[in-house]
N, C-alpha and C positions, 0 to 999 in steps of 0.2 A: 317228846320222844321218850319211850320207855327204856328202862335199864335193860340192856341185853348182855350183861356180863355179871359174873360173880367172882368174888375174891376168896381165896382159900390159902391158909397158912399151914405149912408142915410144922408140927409142934415138936418134933424130935430133933436132936442135934445131929443125927445121921440119917441119910436117905439111902437105904441099902435093900437087899433082898428081903430082909426081916420086915420092913414096914412098907415097902413099895406097893405091894398088892392092896393093902388097906387104903392107902392114900389114893391110888388109882381108882379103886371102887368108889370111894367118897366123891371124887371129882366126876366120875361117870354119872353119878346120880343127878348132877346138875344139868347134864346135857340131854336132850336138846332144848330144854326150857331156857337155859342161858347158853347161847352158842359160843360165847367167849369166856375163857377162864383165866383170871389173873392169879398166878401162883407165887406166893411169897416164900422165899427161902431164908427169911430173916434169922431163924433159929438154927438153921442147918450149917454145921461146920464141915461136914464131910459127905461126899456122894461117891459111891463106888460105881463100877461100870454097869452093874445091874440097875442102879438108880438112873443113870444116864439113859440106858436103853429103855427103861420104863417111860421116862419123860418123852423120848423121841417117838415111841409107839403111841403114847397118849396124844401127842401133838398131831400125829398122822390121823388118828381117830377123830380128833376135833377139827380136822381140815385146816391145820395150821393156825388154829385159834387159841393156842396156849401161850400166855404172856408171862414170862418169868421176871420177877422183881426181887429186890432186897437180898441180893446174893453177896457173899463176901469175896474178897480178893482171890482167895485160894480157888474158889469155885469158878470165878471168871478166868483165872489162868488155865484151869482144866478145859474150860469152854474154848479158849483160843488155841491151846496146844492141840486139842483133839479136832479142831476146825469143824465144830458142829453148828456153826452159824447158819448153815443151809437147812438144818433140821430143827433148831429151837430158836425162839425169839426172846432175847434178853433186853430188858429196859431198865433204865436207871432208877425209876420210881413209878408209883402207881399213876401219876398224872401223865407220864409219857406213854404208859401202856393204854390208858383210856383214850388218849389222843390217837394212838395207832388204831384202836378199835373204831373210833369215829371216822377215821380216814377210809377204813374198809367198807363201812356201811353206807 
């Protein structure tokens, strides 16, 4: 079975209007060659509403195939408070994301 996903890490500590466009463009370059994208937020400490909106729109473009991993507690709290579980897919680690991808295919 060939690899049908790519992983990408946001390297900035913030994900906002300032860098969202570049990150989204980078990720779009992988699609459709890699229909599933695993996005690491390991270095991200802060996401503003523009960043959340960009991720939701990207996930829609990718047909719900964006898998977010390595997020901190603050980001997860935002995720639960905003109740965006129906718009974004959060996984505890890359193994869980890969397992979810395998279950889809």
